[in-house]
Steps between C-alpha positions, in 0.01 A plus 500: 500500500786297646436125508648480850253753643334364813195685633346460845184641655524534879188589699523663840831643378490818706640354821613193690536171319375639168756779501786267591405248232463770234844638581656151496348423161624833368852417618471170312426683176120489496283787387240538773148643494427622853131475597336626817245747631747773608677673209749677726606171662545337158719790394714457810554137399596603147736767628679239713567268207840421359360571152201732547457537125374141502229577757147613412250610766130429440259584780256207520229372732524123462137457609383695192476267199515782247803654670682166497426453130638848432811415703587205278403678179729788592781261593474339155477839331820610675710184480327270250445208736473379861724214614430506872224595741591521868151491649588672825238759596327413827372621835487345844162480671495344843552565865145420607283187525311430180163580657632844597663576163299750294357367175669793322840378621430145384392628160809719472728202565323292237497784248869590526665169588291266287295686238796728425728199450242339272457814290875549457562134417211506253649792309851359517382174347314688227818684402731202538282282277493760222862617488790365297680305629203370696507449875629648822501450874267597783631503857234538769584639842347251740593501867586277790127549563431308180585197715459594866297788648583752763240557774200708391603525137222315317447748211870523417561128549205397283611722213855369516380139502303590188813638334647149521204367302545778246869414463430133441226574248712742299793258506271237347304716257806693386694197380355503151605865457852481648383691810666393825361586842654486844439631849729647762388469862672760715544502875598813696683701238607829656287780352315796646187285519674229703668731753255385768655151503800624695276661763282195551206341323227257618591133516273197490532445877382853576843652565629816340853421389761662273596313185819511295502637147724473196625751247244552223787476253492120547146505360603721209792275408278192515237652271772614260635143492152357431448761228832420335428133442434390142132433436563126479589507872282616788502537877131443581540583871779642710500622860741767622476582868686622803659185640387553858141607440220290652375316194583135553311425817264798472210425730 
């Protein structure tokens, strides 16, 4: 195996931010394990890559601990190591007051956004501790909502605040094993899921107002830059957002 091989696992790689990041890493020379629940969407990502032979699709439910363990075992079996986890899989739950939000929706947000991130980070750390050379990097996808909520978004906001605690804990606990951890907080990247921003979304004062967005490629390039740092350097937190979005002064 080549000593310059760099291997990334990207969750939620079938669309949106995950797809863009996976493609950017591939362009930078990474071999990328694409994880997500929809095999056909993962294959579409792989087919779009500059070097599709360095893409591997593994259908995975990040809320299933056994499935996540298999994901990392198969990544190691294929490439010999894992140098990067982009912990990206997530769902948005919101749009209603907390007392009107179904318990099932709250549980789904916690399971995917938080438990899934924990399970993936847990397996990444297991692999990174055991491999030679030891170490690697975990980049968690936070959100602007890791700092400031949107109206009626308590389940999503709470899970993203928790991701910040996870990032800080891994950054501390990973030091002894040459494992770096950082977080990217993204605001209004243009994806299919964020198309509603242009039409108008609820604001803190009760208005429905359109919001600007930015090209998702800016996110991908930022993650690729974070991933390319040597392990003795880290970007613990970075925010990439549409300049004109209502973040500073929200509420």
